GUVO-329931 format. One record per residue: x, z, y of N, C-alpha, C, O, CB in turn; residue in one letter. Coordinates in Angstrom, 1 decimal. Glycine has a CB too. Layout:
<<X; Z; Y>; <X; Z; Y>; <X; Z; Y>; <X; Z; Y>; <X; Z; Y>; A>
...
This chain:
<<0.8; 0.0; -1.1>; <0.3; 0.1; 0.1>; <0.9; 0.2; 1.4>; <1.4; 1.2; 1.8>; <-0.3; 0.9; 0.0>; M>
<<0.7; -0.8; 2.0>; <1.3; -0.8; 3.4>; <1.1; 0.3; 4.3>; <0.0; 0.7; 4.3>; <0.9; -2.0; 4.0>; A>
<<2.0; 0.9; 5.1>; <1.8; 2.0; 5.9>; <1.4; 1.7; 7.1>; <1.8; 0.6; 7.4>; <2.8; 2.9; 5.9>; L>
<<0.7; 2.4; 7.9>; <0.6; 2.3; 9.4>; <1.4; 2.8; 10.2>; <1.4; 2.4; 11.4>; <-0.3; 2.7; 9.7>; R>
<<2.1; 3.8; 9.6>; <2.8; 4.5; 10.3>; <4.6; 4.0; 10.2>; <5.3; 3.9; 9.2>; <2.5; 6.1; 9.9>; I>
<<4.9; 3.8; 11.6>; <6.6; 3.1; 11.4>; <7.4; 4.0; 11.7>; <6.9; 5.2; 11.8>; <7.0; 1.8; 12.3>; K>
<<8.8; 4.0; 12.0>; <9.7; 4.8; 12.4>; <9.7; 4.7; 13.9>; <9.6; 3.6; 14.5>; <11.0; 4.7; 11.9>; R>
<<9.7; 6.2; 14.4>; <9.8; 6.0; 15.8>; <8.4; 6.6; 16.5>; <8.3; 7.0; 17.7>; <10.1; 4.4; 15.9>; G>
<<7.1; 6.5; 15.6>; <5.9; 7.1; 16.0>; <6.1; 8.5; 16.1>; <7.0; 9.2; 15.6>; <4.7; 6.8; 15.1>; D>
<<4.9; 8.9; 16.9>; <4.9; 10.6; 16.9>; <3.7; 10.9; 16.3>; <2.6; 10.6; 16.6>; <4.9; 11.5; 18.4>; V>
<<4.2; 11.7; 15.3>; <2.7; 12.3; 14.4>; <2.5; 13.4; 14.6>; <3.2; 14.2; 15.3>; <2.6; 12.3; 12.9>; V>
<<1.1; 13.9; 13.9>; <0.8; 15.6; 13.6>; <0.6; 15.8; 12.4>; <-0.1; 15.1; 11.7>; <-0.3; 16.2; 14.3>; V>
<<1.1; 17.0; 12.0>; <0.9; 17.3; 10.4>; <-0.6; 17.8; 10.1>; <-1.1; 18.6; 10.9>; <1.9; 18.6; 9.8>; V>
<<-1.1; 17.3; 9.3>; <-2.7; 17.8; 9.4>; <-2.9; 19.0; 8.3>; <-3.9; 19.6; 8.3>; <-3.8; 16.3; 9.1>; R>
<<-2.0; 19.2; 7.3>; <-2.2; 20.0; 6.2>; <-0.8; 20.7; 6.0>; <0.2; 20.4; 6.7>; <-2.7; 19.3; 4.9>; S>
<<-0.8; 21.5; 5.1>; <0.3; 22.3; 4.6>; <0.8; 23.4; 5.2>; <-0.1; 24.0; 5.7>; <1.2; 21.7; 4.3>; G>
<<2.1; 24.1; 5.5>; <2.8; 25.0; 5.9>; <3.1; 25.0; 7.2>; <3.3; 25.9; 8.0>; <3.8; 25.0; 5.2>; A>
<<3.1; 23.6; 7.4>; <3.7; 23.0; 9.0>; <2.5; 22.1; 9.5>; <2.6; 21.0; 10.1>; <5.3; 21.8; 8.9>; D>
<<1.4; 22.9; 9.2>; <0.2; 22.2; 10.2>; <0.0; 22.3; 11.5>; <-0.1; 23.4; 12.1>; <-1.0; 22.5; 9.8>; K>
<<-0.2; 21.2; 12.1>; <-0.3; 21.5; 13.8>; <0.8; 20.8; 14.1>; <0.7; 20.0; 15.1>; <-0.3; 23.1; 14.4>; G>
<<2.0; 20.9; 13.5>; <3.1; 20.5; 14.0>; <3.4; 19.3; 14.4>; <3.0; 18.4; 13.5>; <3.8; 20.7; 13.3>; K>
<<4.0; 18.8; 15.5>; <4.2; 17.2; 16.0>; <5.7; 17.0; 16.1>; <6.6; 17.8; 16.3>; <3.7; 16.9; 17.7>; T>
<<5.8; 15.5; 15.7>; <7.4; 15.2; 15.7>; <7.5; 13.8; 15.5>; <6.5; 13.1; 15.3>; <8.3; 15.9; 14.4>; G>
<<8.7; 13.3; 15.7>; <8.9; 12.0; 15.6>; <9.4; 11.7; 14.4>; <10.2; 12.4; 13.9>; <9.7; 11.4; 16.5>; K>
<<8.8; 10.3; 13.6>; <9.2; 9.9; 12.5>; <10.5; 9.2; 12.2>; <10.8; 8.0; 12.4>; <8.4; 9.4; 12.2>; V>
<<11.4; 10.2; 11.6>; <12.7; 9.5; 11.5>; <13.1; 8.4; 10.4>; <13.9; 7.5; 10.6>; <13.6; 10.4; 11.3>; I>
<<12.5; 8.6; 9.2>; <12.5; 7.7; 8.2>; <11.2; 7.3; 7.4>; <10.4; 8.2; 7.2>; <13.5; 8.2; 7.5>; R>
<<10.9; 6.2; 6.9>; <9.7; 5.8; 6.0>; <10.2; 5.5; 4.8>; <11.3; 5.1; 4.6>; <8.9; 4.5; 6.6>; V>
<<9.3; 5.8; 3.7>; <10.1; 5.2; 2.4>; <8.6; 4.8; 1.9>; <7.8; 5.7; 1.7>; <11.1; 6.4; 1.2>; E>
<<8.5; 3.4; 1.9>; <7.5; 2.6; 1.8>; <7.0; 2.7; 0.2>; <5.8; 2.8; 0.0>; <7.9; 1.3; 2.4>; V>
<<7.8; 2.5; -0.7>; <7.3; 2.7; -1.9>; <6.5; 3.9; -2.4>; <5.4; 3.9; -2.9>; <8.3; 2.7; -2.6>; A>
<<7.3; 5.1; -2.0>; <6.6; 6.7; -2.2>; <5.6; 7.1; -1.4>; <4.9; 8.0; -1.7>; <7.7; 7.9; -1.9>; S>
<<5.4; 6.4; -0.2>; <4.6; 6.4; 0.8>; <5.0; 8.0; 1.4>; <4.2; 8.8; 1.6>; <2.9; 6.2; 0.3>; E>
<<6.1; 8.3; 1.7>; <6.7; 9.3; 2.2>; <7.3; 9.1; 3.6>; <7.8; 8.1; 4.1>; <7.7; 9.6; 1.3>; R>
<<7.1; 10.2; 4.2>; <7.7; 10.2; 5.7>; <8.8; 11.3; 6.2>; <8.6; 12.4; 5.8>; <6.3; 10.4; 6.7>; L>
<<9.7; 11.2; 6.7>; <10.4; 12.5; 7.2>; <10.2; 12.3; 8.8>; <10.2; 11.3; 9.6>; <12.3; 12.5; 6.7>; Y>
<<9.8; 13.8; 9.0>; <9.7; 13.9; 10.4>; <10.2; 14.9; 11.6>; <9.8; 16.1; 11.4>; <8.6; 13.9; 10.4>; V>
<<10.7; 14.7; 12.2>; <11.6; 15.6; 13.0>; <11.3; 16.8; 13.1>; <10.2; 17.1; 13.7>; <11.7; 15.2; 14.2>; E>
<<12.0; 17.9; 12.5>; <11.4; 19.2; 12.7>; <10.5; 19.6; 12.0>; <10.2; 20.8; 12.2>; <11.0; 19.5; 13.6>; G>
<<9.7; 18.8; 11.0>; <8.9; 19.5; 10.2>; <9.5; 19.5; 8.8>; <10.6; 18.9; 8.7>; <7.5; 18.9; 10.2>; V>
<<8.9; 20.4; 7.6>; <9.2; 20.5; 6.6>; <10.6; 20.8; 6.2>; <11.2; 20.3; 5.2>; <8.7; 19.7; 6.1>; N>
<<11.0; 21.6; 7.0>; <13.0; 21.8; 6.9>; <13.0; 22.6; 5.7>; <12.4; 23.5; 5.4>; <13.9; 22.9; 8.5>; L>
<<14.0; 21.9; 5.1>; <14.8; 22.6; 3.5>; <16.3; 22.8; 3.7>; <17.0; 22.1; 4.5>; <14.6; 21.5; 2.1>; Q>
<<16.7; 23.6; 2.9>; <18.0; 24.0; 2.8>; <18.7; 22.6; 2.2>; <17.8; 22.0; 1.5>; <18.1; 25.5; 1.9>; Y>
<<19.7; 22.1; 2.2>; <20.9; 21.4; 1.2>; <22.0; 22.1; 1.6>; <22.5; 22.4; 2.7>; <21.1; 19.6; 1.4>; K>
<<22.5; 22.5; -0.2>; <23.8; 23.0; -0.1>; <24.8; 22.1; -0.2>; <24.9; 21.5; -1.2>; <24.0; 23.8; -0.9>; H>
<<25.7; 22.1; 0.8>; <26.6; 21.2; 0.9>; <27.9; 21.6; 0.3>; <28.2; 22.8; 0.7>; <26.7; 20.8; 2.2>; M>
<<29.0; 21.0; -0.7>; <30.1; 21.1; -1.2>; <31.1; 21.1; -0.1>; <31.0; 20.4; 0.9>; <30.2; 20.1; -2.1>; K>
<<32.0; 21.8; -0.3>; <33.4; 21.7; 0.6>; <33.9; 20.3; 0.4>; <34.2; 19.8; -0.7>; <34.7; 22.9; 0.0>; R>
<<34.0; 19.6; 1.7>; <34.8; 18.2; 1.4>; <36.0; 18.2; 2.3>; <36.4; 19.3; 2.7>; <33.8; 16.8; 1.9>; T>
<<36.7; 17.2; 2.6>; <37.9; 17.0; 3.4>; <36.9; 16.7; 4.8>; <37.4; 16.9; 5.9>; <39.2; 15.8; 2.8>; Q>
<<35.6; 16.1; 4.7>; <34.8; 15.7; 6.0>; <34.1; 17.1; 6.5>; <34.0; 17.4; 7.6>; <33.6; 14.5; 5.7>; Q>
<<33.8; 17.8; 5.5>; <32.9; 19.2; 5.7>; <33.7; 20.1; 4.8>; <33.4; 20.4; 3.7>; <31.1; 19.1; 5.2>; N>
<<34.8; 20.7; 5.6>; <35.9; 21.6; 4.8>; <35.0; 22.9; 4.7>; <35.4; 23.7; 3.7>; <37.6; 21.9; 5.7>; P>
<<34.1; 23.4; 5.3>; <33.4; 24.7; 5.6>; <32.3; 24.5; 4.5>; <31.9; 25.5; 4.0>; <32.7; 24.9; 7.5>; K>
<<31.9; 23.5; 4.0>; <30.6; 23.8; 3.2>; <29.4; 24.3; 3.5>; <29.0; 24.1; 4.7>; <30.8; 24.5; 2.4>; G>
<<28.6; 24.9; 2.8>; <27.6; 25.7; 3.2>; <25.9; 25.3; 3.2>; <25.5; 24.5; 2.4>; <28.0; 26.1; 4.3>; G>
<<25.1; 25.8; 4.0>; <23.9; 25.5; 3.8>; <23.7; 25.0; 4.9>; <24.2; 25.5; 5.9>; <23.2; 26.4; 3.4>; R>
<<22.8; 23.6; 5.0>; <22.4; 22.8; 6.3>; <20.9; 22.6; 6.0>; <20.5; 22.5; 4.9>; <23.2; 21.2; 6.5>; V>
<<20.0; 22.7; 7.3>; <18.8; 22.5; 7.2>; <18.6; 20.9; 7.6>; <19.2; 20.3; 8.6>; <18.1; 23.6; 8.1>; R>
<<17.7; 20.4; 6.8>; <17.4; 19.0; 6.8>; <15.5; 19.0; 6.8>; <14.7; 19.9; 6.4>; <18.2; 18.1; 5.2>; R>
<<15.4; 17.7; 7.4>; <14.0; 17.5; 6.9>; <13.3; 16.9; 5.5>; <13.5; 15.7; 5.2>; <13.6; 16.8; 7.8>; E>
<<12.6; 17.5; 4.8>; <12.3; 17.1; 3.5>; <11.1; 15.9; 4.0>; <10.9; 15.5; 5.2>; <11.6; 18.6; 2.5>; G>
<<10.4; 15.4; 2.7>; <9.8; 14.3; 2.6>; <8.3; 14.8; 2.8>; <8.0; 15.9; 2.4>; <10.1; 13.7; 1.5>; P>
<<7.4; 14.0; 3.4>; <5.7; 14.4; 3.5>; <5.0; 13.3; 3.1>; <5.3; 12.2; 3.5>; <5.1; 14.7; 4.9>; L>
<<4.3; 13.5; 2.6>; <3.1; 12.4; 1.8>; <2.4; 11.8; 3.4>; <1.9; 12.5; 4.2>; <1.7; 13.5; 0.6>; H>
<<2.5; 10.4; 3.3>; <1.6; 9.9; 4.5>; <0.3; 10.3; 4.8>; <-0.3; 10.3; 5.9>; <1.3; 8.6; 4.3>; A>
<<-0.1; 10.7; 3.9>; <-1.7; 11.2; 4.1>; <-1.8; 12.5; 4.7>; <-2.9; 12.9; 5.1>; <-2.6; 11.3; 2.8>; S>
<<-0.8; 13.1; 4.8>; <-0.8; 14.5; 5.7>; <-0.4; 14.5; 7.0>; <-0.2; 15.6; 7.5>; <0.0; 15.4; 5.2>; K>
<<-0.4; 13.4; 7.6>; <0.0; 12.9; 9.1>; <-0.8; 12.1; 9.7>; <-1.2; 11.1; 9.1>; <1.2; 12.3; 9.1>; V>
<<-1.2; 12.3; 11.0>; <-1.9; 11.4; 11.9>; <-1.3; 11.0; 13.0>; <-0.6; 11.8; 13.5>; <-3.1; 11.9; 12.3>; M>
<<-1.3; 10.0; 13.3>; <-0.9; 9.2; 14.5>; <-1.0; 9.9; 15.9>; <-2.2; 10.0; 16.2>; <-1.8; 7.8; 14.4>; L>
<<-0.2; 10.6; 17.0>; <-0.7; 11.4; 17.8>; <-1.0; 10.7; 19.1>; <-0.2; 9.8; 19.5>; <0.1; 12.4; 17.8>; W>
<<-2.2; 11.0; 19.8>; <-2.6; 10.6; 20.9>; <-2.3; 11.4; 22.0>; <-2.7; 12.5; 22.1>; <-3.9; 10.4; 20.8>; S>
<<-1.4; 10.8; 23.1>; <-1.0; 11.6; 24.1>; <-2.4; 11.8; 25.0>; <-2.8; 12.9; 25.5>; <0.2; 10.8; 24.8>; E>
<<-3.0; 10.7; 25.1>; <-4.5; 10.7; 26.1>; <-5.3; 11.8; 25.6>; <-5.6; 12.6; 26.4>; <-5.6; 9.2; 26.0>; K>
<<-5.6; 12.0; 24.4>; <-6.4; 12.9; 23.9>; <-5.8; 14.3; 23.7>; <-6.4; 15.4; 23.7>; <-7.1; 12.3; 22.8>; L>
<<-4.6; 14.2; 23.5>; <-3.9; 15.4; 23.0>; <-4.0; 16.2; 21.7>; <-3.9; 17.5; 21.6>; <-4.2; 16.1; 23.7>; G>
<<-4.2; 14.9; 20.6>; <-4.8; 15.5; 19.0>; <-4.4; 14.2; 18.4>; <-4.2; 13.1; 19.0>; <-6.8; 16.0; 18.8>; K>
<<-4.2; 14.4; 17.1>; <-4.2; 13.2; 16.1>; <-5.3; 12.3; 16.5>; <-6.2; 12.7; 17.3>; <-4.3; 13.7; 14.5>; G>
<<-5.2; 11.2; 16.0>; <-6.7; 10.1; 15.9>; <-6.3; 9.2; 15.0>; <-5.1; 8.9; 14.9>; <-7.3; 9.2; 17.4>; Q>
<<-7.3; 8.6; 14.2>; <-7.2; 7.3; 13.4>; <-7.1; 6.2; 14.4>; <-7.4; 6.0; 15.6>; <-8.6; 7.0; 12.3>; R>
<<-6.1; 5.3; 13.1>; <-5.8; 3.9; 14.1>; <-6.7; 2.9; 13.1>; <-7.0; 3.2; 11.9>; <-3.8; 3.3; 14.3>; Y>
<<-7.1; 1.6; 13.8>; <-7.2; 0.4; 13.0>; <-6.5; -0.8; 13.7>; <-6.2; -0.9; 14.9>; <-8.6; 0.1; 12.6>; R>
<<-6.5; -1.7; 12.8>; <-5.4; -3.0; 13.0>; <-6.4; -3.8; 13.3>; <-7.5; -3.8; 12.7>; <-4.4; -3.7; 11.8>; I>
<<-6.1; -4.6; 14.6>; <-6.9; -5.6; 15.3>; <-5.8; -6.7; 15.8>; <-4.6; -6.5; 15.9>; <-7.7; -4.9; 16.7>; E>
<<-6.5; -7.8; 15.9>; <-5.8; -9.0; 16.2>; <-5.9; -9.3; 18.1>; <-7.0; -9.6; 18.6>; <-6.5; -10.4; 15.2>; T>
<<-4.8; -9.1; 18.7>; <-5.1; -9.4; 20.1>; <-4.1; -10.7; 20.5>; <-2.9; -10.6; 20.3>; <-4.8; -8.2; 20.9>; R>
<<-4.5; -11.6; 21.0>; <-3.5; -12.9; 21.3>; <-2.7; -13.1; 20.2>; <-1.5; -13.4; 20.4>; <-2.5; -12.6; 22.6>; D>
<<-3.3; -13.1; 19.1>; <-2.6; -13.8; 17.6>; <-1.7; -12.6; 17.1>; <-1.1; -12.7; 16.1>; <-1.4; -15.4; 17.7>; G>
<<-1.6; -11.4; 18.0>; <-0.7; -10.6; 17.5>; <-1.3; -9.4; 16.5>; <-2.5; -9.6; 16.6>; <-0.1; -10.0; 18.7>; N>
<<-1.2; -8.6; 15.8>; <-1.7; -7.9; 15.0>; <-0.9; -6.4; 15.9>; <0.3; -6.2; 16.2>; <-1.4; -8.5; 13.2>; R>
<<-2.0; -5.7; 16.0>; <-1.9; -4.4; 17.0>; <-2.5; -3.3; 16.3>; <-3.5; -3.5; 15.7>; <-2.7; -4.6; 18.5>; V>
<<-2.0; -2.1; 16.1>; <-2.7; -0.9; 16.1>; <-3.3; -0.5; 17.1>; <-2.6; -0.5; 18.1>; <-2.0; 0.0; 15.8>; R>
<<-4.7; 0.0; 17.4>; <-5.6; 0.4; 18.4>; <-6.1; 1.7; 17.6>; <-6.4; 1.9; 16.4>; <-6.8; -0.9; 18.8>; V>
<<-6.2; 2.6; 18.8>; <-7.1; 4.2; 18.5>; <-8.4; 3.7; 18.2>; <-8.9; 2.7; 18.6>; <-7.4; 5.4; 19.9>; G>
<<-8.8; 4.7; 17.4>; <-10.3; 4.4; 17.1>; <-11.1; 5.2; 18.2>; <-12.3; 4.8; 18.5>; <-10.7; 5.0; 15.6>; V>
<<-10.6; 6.3; 18.9>; <-11.3; 7.2; 20.0>; <-11.2; 6.7; 21.4>; <-12.2; 6.7; 22.1>; <-10.6; 8.5; 20.0>; K>
<<-9.8; 6.2; 21.7>; <-9.5; 5.9; 22.9>; <-9.1; 4.4; 23.2>; <-8.8; 4.1; 24.3>; <-8.5; 6.9; 23.3>; D>
<<-9.1; 3.7; 22.4>; <-8.7; 2.3; 22.5>; <-7.4; 2.1; 22.8>; <-7.1; 0.9; 23.2>; <-9.5; 1.6; 23.3>; G>
<<-6.3; 3.0; 22.8>; <-5.3; 2.6; 23.4>; <-4.5; 2.0; 22.1>; <-4.5; 2.4; 21.0>; <-4.7; 3.7; 24.2>; A>
<<-3.7; 1.0; 22.8>; <-2.8; 0.1; 21.9>; <-1.4; 0.7; 21.6>; <-0.7; 1.2; 22.4>; <-2.6; -1.3; 22.7>; V>
<<-1.1; 0.7; 20.2>; <0.2; 1.4; 19.7>; <1.3; 0.2; 19.6>; <1.0; -0.7; 18.8>; <0.0; 2.3; 18.2>; L>
<<2.1; 0.1; 19.9>; <3.0; -0.9; 19.8>; <3.1; -1.4; 18.1>; <3.8; -2.3; 17.8>; <4.3; -0.4; 20.3>; G>
Protein backbone atom coordinates (compact mmCIF):
# COMPACT_ATOMS: atom_id res chain seq x y z
CA MET A 1 0.00 0.00 0.00
CA ALA A 2 1.32 3.44 -0.88
CA LEU A 3 1.80 5.73 2.09
CA ARG A 4 0.43 9.24 2.06
CA ILE A 5 3.01 10.39 4.58
CA LYS A 6 6.38 11.53 3.25
CA ARG A 7 9.73 12.37 4.80
CA GLY A 8 9.69 15.91 6.19
CA ASP A 9 5.96 15.95 7.01
CA VAL A 10 4.89 17.01 10.49
CA VAL A 11 2.70 14.40 12.15
CA VAL A 12 0.91 13.86 15.47
CA VAL A 13 0.84 10.49 17.26
CA ARG A 14 -2.72 9.17 17.70
CA SER A 15 -2.15 6.28 20.11
CA GLY A 16 0.38 4.59 22.34
CA ALA A 17 2.78 5.85 24.99
CA ASP A 18 3.65 8.97 22.96
CA LYS A 19 0.04 9.94 22.19
CA GLY A 20 -0.33 13.65 21.41
CA LYS A 21 3.33 14.28 20.58
CA THR A 22 4.18 15.95 17.28
CA GLY A 23 7.34 15.67 15.25
CA LYS A 24 8.90 15.66 11.83
CA VAL A 25 9.13 12.39 9.87
CA ILE A 26 12.79 11.42 9.55
CA ARG A 27 12.51 8.17 7.62
CA VAL A 28 9.77 6.14 5.90
CA GLU A 29 9.87 2.38 5.29
CA VAL A 30 7.19 1.76 2.68
CA ALA A 31 7.33 -2.06 2.64
CA SER A 32 6.65 -2.40 6.38
CA GLU A 33 4.54 0.80 6.63
CA ARG A 34 6.75 2.15 9.41
CA LEU A 35 7.82 5.72 10.15
CA TYR A 36 10.57 7.24 12.26
CA VAL A 37 9.43 10.51 13.88
CA GLU A 38 11.80 13.01 15.48
CA GLY A 39 11.62 12.83 19.29
CA VAL A 40 8.93 10.13 19.38
CA ASN A 41 9.25 6.48 20.50
CA LEU A 42 12.78 6.94 21.81
CA GLN A 43 14.65 3.71 22.49
CA TYR A 44 18.11 2.88 23.80
CA LYS A 45 20.68 1.44 21.42
CA HIS A 46 23.68 -0.15 23.13
CA MET A 47 26.80 0.82 21.18
CA LYS A 48 29.98 -1.21 21.29
CA ARG A 49 33.31 0.57 21.62
CA THR A 50 34.90 1.29 18.25
CA GLN A 51 37.61 3.58 16.94
CA GLN A 52 34.94 6.04 15.79
CA ASN A 53 33.09 5.79 19.12
CA PRO A 54 35.76 4.95 21.74
CA LYS A 55 33.42 5.48 24.69
CA GLY A 56 30.59 3.23 23.55
CA GLY A 57 27.53 3.31 25.82
CA ARG A 58 23.81 3.80 25.40
CA VAL A 59 22.40 6.10 22.73
CA ARG A 60 18.77 7.28 22.51
CA ARG A 61 17.31 6.80 19.02
CA GLU A 62 13.89 7.05 17.45
CA GLY A 63 12.15 3.72 17.00
CA PRO A 64 9.66 2.82 14.28
CA LEU A 65 5.93 3.59 14.46
CA HIS A 66 3.26 2.06 12.27
CA ALA A 67 1.77 4.54 9.79
CA SER A 68 -1.74 3.98 11.17
CA LYS A 69 -0.68 5.47 14.52
CA VAL A 70 -0.02 8.97 13.11
CA MET A 71 -1.98 11.76 11.39
CA LEU A 72 -0.70 14.67 9.37
CA TRP A 73 -0.55 17.85 11.45
CA SER A 74 -2.52 20.94 10.41
CA GLU A 75 -1.06 24.29 11.53
CA LYS A 76 -4.32 26.03 10.65
CA LEU A 77 -6.44 23.79 12.89
CA GLY A 78 -3.78 23.12 15.53
CA LYS A 79 -4.46 19.38 15.45
CA GLY A 80 -4.18 16.34 13.21
CA GLN A 81 -6.46 15.83 10.25
CA ARG A 82 -7.11 13.40 7.43
CA TYR A 83 -6.00 14.19 3.89
CA ARG A 84 -7.20 13.06 0.50
CA ILE A 85 -5.52 12.95 -2.90
CA GLU A 86 -6.84 15.37 -5.54
CA THR A 87 -5.72 16.36 -9.01
CA ARG A 88 -5.11 20.08 -9.43
CA ASP A 89 -3.58 21.53 -12.59
CA GLY A 90 -2.61 18.02 -13.68
CA ASN A 91 -0.69 17.30 -10.45
CA ARG A 92 -1.67 14.97 -7.64
CA VAL A 93 -1.67 16.84 -4.32
CA ARG A 94 -2.70 16.08 -0.75
CA VAL A 95 -5.57 18.24 0.47
CA GLY A 96 -6.83 18.51 4.06
CA VAL A 97 -10.36 17.19 4.54
CA LYS A 98 -11.43 19.84 7.06
CA ASP A 99 -9.52 22.99 6.08
CA GLY A 100 -8.86 22.34 2.37
CA ALA A 101 -5.17 23.25 2.73
CA VAL A 102 -2.81 21.81 0.12
CA LEU A 103 0.15 19.89 1.51
CA GLY A 104 2.99 19.80 -1.05
